[in-house]
C-alpha positions in Angstrom: 87.8 36.4 32.1 86.8 33.0 30.8 89.8 32.3 28.6 92.2 29.4 28.5 94.0 30.7 31.6 91.2 29.0 33.6 92.7 25.7 32.6 95.1 25.8 35.5 92.2 26.2 38.0 90.4 23.4 36.4 93.5 21.2 36.5 93.9 22.0 40.2 90.2 21.1 40.6 90.6 17.8 38.7 93.7 17.0 40.8 91.8 17.5 44.0 89.0 15.3 42.8 91.5 12.6 41.8 93.4 12.8 45.1 90.2 12.6 47.2 88.7 9.8 45.1 85.8 12.1 44.1 86.5 12.0 40.3 85.2 8.5 39.6 82.2 9.0 42.0 81.1 12.3 40.3 81.5 11.0 36.7 79.5 7.9 37.4 76.8 9.8 39.2 76.4 12.2 36.3 76.6 9.3 33.8 79.2 11.3 31.9 79.9 10.2 28.3 83.2 8.5 27.5 84.8 11.6 25.9 84.0 13.8 28.8 85.3 11.2 31.3 88.6 11.0 29.3 89.1 14.7 29.3 88.3 14.9 33.1 90.8 12.1 33.9 93.5 13.7 31.7 93.1 17.0 33.5 93.2 15.3 36.9 95.2 12.1 37.1 98.7 13.3 36.0 98.5 16.2 38.4 97.0 14.3 41.3 99.9 15.3 43.5 98.9 19.0 43.2 95.4 18.4 44.6 94.2 19.3 48.1 93.9 16.5 50.5 90.7 17.6 52.2 89.0 16.0 55.3 89.3 12.2 55.1 86.2 11.9 57.3 83.9 13.3 54.6 82.5 11.4 51.6 84.8 11.8 48.5 82.9 14.6 46.6 82.0 16.6 49.7 85.7 16.2 50.8 86.9 17.6 47.5 84.5 20.5 47.3 85.2 21.7 50.9 88.9 21.5 50.2 88.6 23.7 47.1 87.0 26.6 48.9 84.0 28.9 49.2 82.8 29.1 45.6 82.9 25.3 45.2 81.0 24.9 48.5 78.3 27.2 47.2 78.2 25.4 43.9 77.9 22.1 45.7 74.9 23.4 47.6 73.3 24.5 44.4 74.0 21.1 42.7 72.5 19.4 45.7 69.2 20.5 44.3 69.9 19.0 40.9 69.6 15.2 41.1 68.9 15.3 37.3 72.5 16.5 36.9 74.5 14.8 39.6 72.3 11.8 40.4 70.1 11.1 43.5 72.8 9.6 45.7 75.3 12.3 45.1 72.6 15.0 45.5 71.8 13.5 48.9 75.5 13.7 49.9 75.8 17.3 48.8 72.6 18.3 50.7 74.5 17.9 54.0 77.3 20.1 52.7 78.0 22.9 55.2 80.2 25.9 55.2 83.2 24.6 57.0 85.7 27.5 56.7 87.2 28.8 60.0 86.4 32.4 61.1 88.9 35.0 60.1 90.7 37.1 62.7 88.7 39.6 64.8 91.3 42.3 64.0 90.6 41.9 60.2 86.9 42.3 60.8 87.4 45.5 62.8 89.7 46.8 60.1 87.0 46.3 57.5 84.5 48.1 59.7 86.9 51.0 60.3 87.5 51.3 56.5 83.8 51.2 55.7 82.8 53.7 58.4 85.8 55.9 58.3 86.2 55.8 62.1 87.2 53.2 64.8 84.7 50.5 65.8 84.9 51.6 69.4 83.2 54.9 68.5 80.1 53.0 67.2 79.8 49.8 69.3 80.2 49.5 73.1 80.5 45.8 72.7 81.9 43.7 69.8 82.2 40.0 70.1 84.4 37.3 68.6 82.6 35.6 65.6 79.4 33.9 66.6 79.0 32.3 63.1 81.3 31.8 60.1 80.3 30.9 56.6 82.0 30.7 53.3 81.3 34.3 52.3 81.0 36.2 55.6 81.0 35.9 59.4 78.7 37.4 62.0 79.5 39.2 65.3 77.3 40.2 68.2 77.6 43.9 69.1 75.8 46.6 71.0 75.2 50.2 69.7 76.6 53.0 71.8 73.9 55.4 70.7 70.9 53.2 71.6 72.2 50.3 73.7 70.5 47.9 71.3 72.1 44.5 70.5 72.7 44.0 66.8 74.2 41.4 64.5 77.1 42.6 62.4 77.9 40.7 59.2 81.3 41.2 57.6 82.5 39.9 54.3 85.7 37.8 54.2 88.8 39.8 53.0 89.4 39.2 49.3 86.3 37.0 48.9 85.0 39.0 45.8 88.1 38.3 43.8 88.3 34.7 44.9 84.7 34.1 43.8 85.1 35.8 40.5 88.1 33.7 39.7 86.3 30.5 40.4 83.1 31.6 38.6 85.1 32.4 35.5 86.6 28.9 35.7 83.1 27.4 36.1 81.9 29.2 33.0 84.9 27.9 31.1 84.2 24.4 32.2 80.5 24.6 31.3 81.4 25.8 27.8 83.8 22.8 27.5 81.2 20.4 28.7 78.6 21.6 26.2 81.2 21.3 23.3 82.4 17.9 24.3 78.9 16.5 25.1 76.1 18.0 23.0 73.6 15.9 24.9 74.4 17.9 28.0 73.0 21.1 26.4 69.5 20.1 27.4 70.6 20.5 31.0 71.9 24.0 30.1 75.1 23.9 32.3 76.0 27.5 31.2 72.6 28.7 32.4 73.0 26.9 35.7 76.4 28.5 36.3 74.9 31.9 35.4 72.1 31.3 37.8 74.7 30.4 40.5 76.8 33.5 39.7 73.7 35.8 40.0 72.9 34.2 43.4 76.5 34.8 44.6 76.5 38.4 43.4 73.6 39.1 45.8 75.6 37.7 48.7 78.8 39.6 47.9 77.1 43.0 48.2 75.6 43.3 51.7 73.6 46.4 50.7 71.6 44.0 48.5 71.1 41.7 51.4 69.9 44.6 53.6 67.5 45.6 50.9 66.3 42.0 50.6 65.7 41.9 54.4 63.8 45.2 54.2 61.6 44.0 51.3 60.9 40.6 52.9 59.9 42.3 56.2 57.5 44.6 54.4 55.9 41.7 52.5 55.5 39.6 55.6 54.7 42.2 58.3 51.1 40.8 58.6 52.1 37.2 58.7 51.2 35.8 62.2 54.0 34.3 64.2 56.7 35.3 61.7 59.4 37.9 62.1 62.2 39.3 60.0 64.9 41.4 61.7 65.3 44.9 60.1 68.6 46.3 58.9 70.2 49.4 60.4 70.7 51.3 57.1 73.0 54.0 58.5 75.6 51.3 59.4 75.2 49.0 56.4 77.4 49.1 53.3 78.7 46.9 50.5 81.0 44.9 52.9 79.2 45.3 56.2 75.6 44.8 57.2 74.1 45.6 60.7 70.7 44.1 61.5 68.5 43.6 64.5 69.6 40.8 66.8 67.4 37.7 66.5 67.1 36.0 69.8 65.6 32.5 69.9 66.2 28.7 69.9 67.6 27.1 66.8 65.1 25.4 64.6 67.5 22.5 64.2 67.1 21.4 67.8 63.6 19.9 68.2 64.3 18.6 71.7 65.3 22.0 73.0 62.1 23.5 71.4 60.0 20.8 73.1 61.7 21.4 76.4 60.9 25.1 76.1 57.2 24.3 75.7 56.9 24.9 71.9 54.6 22.8 69.7 57.0 21.5 67.2 54.2 19.9 65.1 52.6 23.3 64.7 55.9 24.9 63.9 56.6 22.4 61.2 53.3 23.1 59.6 53.8 26.8 59.8 57.2 26.7 58.2 55.9 24.9 55.1 52.8 27.1 54.8 54.8 30.3 55.2 57.2 29.3 52.4 54.3 28.5 50.0 52.6 31.7 51.0 55.6 33.8 50.3 56.3 32.1 47.0 52.8 32.2 45.7 51.4 35.3 47.3 54.4 37.5 47.0 56.6 35.9 44.4 59.5 36.7 46.7 60.7 34.0 49.1 63.7 33.1 51.3 65.9 31.0 49.1 68.0 29.4 51.9 65.4 28.4 54.4 67.2 25.7 56.2 67.3 25.1 60.0 70.4 27.2 60.4 68.6 30.3 59.2 65.6 29.9 61.3 65.0 30.4 65.0 62.0 30.2 67.3 61.4 33.1 69.7 60.3 32.7 73.3 56.7 33.6 72.2 56.7 31.0 69.5 57.4 33.3 66.5 59.5 31.9 63.7 62.4 34.3 63.0 64.2 34.1 59.6 67.6 35.6 58.9 70.4 35.5 56.4 68.9 37.0 53.3 71.8 36.6 50.8 69.7 34.2 48.7 66.2 35.3 47.9 63.9 33.8 45.2 61.7 35.7 42.8 59.1 34.4 40.4 56.8 36.4 38.2 53.0 36.3 38.5 52.5 34.1 35.4 54.9 31.4 36.8 53.2 31.5 40.1 49.9 30.8 38.4 51.5 27.9 36.6 53.1 26.5 39.7 49.9 26.8 41.8 47.8 25.1 39.1 50.3 22.2 38.8 50.3 21.8 42.6 46.5 22.0 42.8 46.2 19.5 39.9 48.3 17.0 41.8 46.4 17.7 45.1 43.1 16.9 43.3 44.8 14.1 41.2 43.6 15.9 38.1 46.5 14.7 35.9 44.9 15.9 32.6 44.8 19.5 34.0 48.4 19.2 35.1 49.4 18.1 31.6 47.4 20.9 30.0 49.1 23.5 32.2 52.5 22.3 31.1 51.5 22.7 27.5 49.8 26.1 28.0 53.0 27.4 29.7 55.1 26.2 26.8 57.1 23.8 29.1 56.3 20.8 26.8 56.7 21.1 23.0 53.3 21.3 21.2 54.0 18.3 19.0 53.9 16.0 22.1 50.6 14.2 23.0 48.8 15.7 25.9 46.9 12.5 26.6 50.1 10.4 26.8 51.7 13.1 29.0 48.7 13.0 31.3 49.1 9.2 31.6 52.8 9.6 32.4 51.9 12.1 35.1 49.4 9.7 36.6 52.2 7.1 36.8 54.1 9.8 38.8 51.3 10.9 41.1 49.3 7.7 42.0 52.2 5.8 43.7 52.9 8.8 45.9 49.3 9.2 46.9 49.3 5.5 47.8 51.9 6.1 50.5 51.3 6.9 54.1 51.8 10.4 55.5 55.4 9.8 56.4 56.3 8.8 52.9 54.4 11.5 50.9 57.0 13.9 49.6 56.8 17.0 47.4 60.5 16.7 46.8 60.1 13.1 45.5 57.3 14.3 43.3 59.5 17.0 41.8 62.2 14.5 41.1 59.8 12.1 39.4 58.1 14.9 37.6 61.4 16.0 36.1 62.1 12.5 34.8 58.7 12.5 33.0 59.0 16.0 31.6 62.5 15.1 30.3 61.1 12.3 28.3 58.6 14.7 26.8 61.2 17.2 25.8 61.0 19.8 28.6 64.2 21.8 28.9 65.7 22.8 32.2 63.7 25.7 33.7 66.5 27.7 35.4 64.0 30.2 36.8 62.5 27.4 38.9 65.8 25.9 40.1 65.8 27.9 43.4 62.1 27.3 44.0 62.6 23.6 43.6 65.7 23.6 45.8 64.0 25.6 48.6 60.9 23.3 48.5 63.2 20.4 49.1 64.9 22.2 52.0 61.7 23.4 53.6 60.2 19.9 53.4 63.3 18.6 55.3 62.8 21.3 58.0 59.1 20.4 58.4 59.8 16.7 58.6 62.6 17.2 61.2 60.0 18.8 63.4 57.1 16.4 62.5 58.1 13.2 60.7 54.5 12.3 60.2 53.5 15.6 58.5 51.3 15.2 55.4 52.8 17.6 52.9 49.8 17.7 50.6 47.2 18.3 53.3 49.5 21.0 54.8 49.9 22.7 51.4 46.3 22.5 50.3 44.8 25.5 52.1 47.6 27.8 51.0 47.4 26.7 47.3 43.6 26.8 47.3 43.6 30.3 48.8 46.0 31.4 46.1 43.9 29.8 43.3 40.7 31.4 44.7 42.3 34.9 44.9 44.3 34.9 41.7 43.2 32.2 39.2 39.5 32.2 39.8 36.9 34.8 38.8 38.4 37.4 41.2 41.8 36.9 39.8 40.5 37.1 36.2 38.7 40.4 37.0 41.9 41.8 38.6 44.0 40.8 35.6 41.5 42.3 33.2 41.5 45.6 35.2 45.3 45.7 35.1 45.4 44.9 31.4 42.8 47.6 30.6 44.7 50.2 32.5 47.9 49.4 30.6 46.1 49.4 27.2 44.4 52.6 28.2 47.7 54.4 28.4 48.1 53.9 24.7 45.1 56.1 24.0 47.1 59.2 23.0 49.2 57.1 20.6 46.2 55.5 18.9 46.0 57.8 15.9 49.7 57.5 15.2 49.6 53.7 15.5 46.6 53.4 13.2 48.4 55.6 10.6 51.5 53.5 10.7 49.4 50.3 10.4 47.6 51.7 7.4 50.9 52.9 5.8 52.3 49.4 6.1 49.4 48.1 4.0 50.1 50.7 1.3 53.9 50.3 1.3 54.6 46.7 2.0 58.2 45.5 2.7 60.2 43.4 0.3 58.9 40.1 1.9 55.5 41.0 3.1 53.2 38.8 5.0 50.0 37.7 3.2 47.7 40.7 2.9 45.0 38.9 4.8 47.4 38.4 7.7 48.6 42.0 7.5 45.0 43.3 7.5 44.1 41.1 10.4 47.1 42.3 12.3 46.2 45.9 11.7 42.6 45.5 12.5 43.4 43.5 15.7 45.8 46.2 16.9 43.2 48.9 16.3 40.5 46.9 18.1 42.7 46.1 21.0 43.8 49.7 21.5 40.3 51.0 21.1 39.0 48.5 23.7 41.9 49.5 26.0 40.9 53.1 25.7 37.2 52.4 26.3 37.9 50.2 29.3 40.5 52.6 30.7 37.9 55.3 30.7 35.4 53.1 32.5 37.8 52.1 35.3 
């Protein structure tokens, strides 16, 4: 519940931020208005002694967030993608935020498994290791199935994690509501929507059946992608609190020296990671939303292996078209087209000047294209682009938050393997292929075919719809539209439906 009882959790949060020195840093980074600063200090300073101490070796904000627990760590990771909210410097600090919680006891993990399966662990697994990885929500064990002898990874949720997250998310919603009331200017950043987006992401991670389904869907989408592999879930042993999945054997992506020593071409791997991400986002509209080095391995044969599917991104076909056209416009330095796409998508209010917006976009793009390959950055472009769109009245697009965040993360992975990678040249073939298949003549024909089939299904309803349209002309409501507009609407509906029926018959 999001009522005033959440004040205590917020006070404890404020106290921790005060005690660690994070309060001043965070408020300055967000350029918080005086009223909001006053409320934050009132909720924190008098209760400073109640705050958690945290790890003194960490920067202040990271120290406070890790001390406050799993939900705050996850929120910090999300905010690391929002320099528009927390400032560039603080966002950079939060990007290095890692899950630092210690593993929970092996006996607790086995007890969870026994509860889920209704029988002892020893009846299912011939081997079951101590935790091999521990995160804020779950931990992973290596095990071997008695039935087949296969090695698998067993992911188990932390005991009580669902209630802990729900308590903190309620407090976050309460805080977002307070911020919007105290600072009307903050509403453009839509803090409540950001928290809802965060809560939706976490919900997917707290039900491991959903993660298993995500792994299965991702594997089906990418089964024809060369040199890319997704471990498959073992459905018979996966449940809400436990997921069993094929073991992924390989070298960690975050160790370039080990990859080189094993004979892998790290330059090619860096290129492949970026192109895979763009291909998944544009081609499938379904992409790995947490594609950092810790969730990627390189198999002995050079295949890239992805795992941990708790956060997956999804964008609809229209948004993919928009995103691809924006990227292509920047690649070809066609700033007028980039501006037009923003207006066509409704991202920029129609009263703004498209010519002025195109000039502002040129000011964003040209300096970046003047840099050498090591400096060219899509992440930097996205940051600059947001500054410009903000000036022209674009509201925060919550549906693109995860896409932008993952783009930043994937760029970091690619650069860690090849510091000289040219992001635009690497992205160009993927974006051009998508444009050719989906936005060009072939794409238009496919869209028309799909539209015709949908409209064709209305054929049986055509007489009834025509009758209702005509009846509205004869019996107008109390506040009718102008008759010309009504007639035009009725005629348009009939023509569209008739065209749909005709095209449906032809296809």
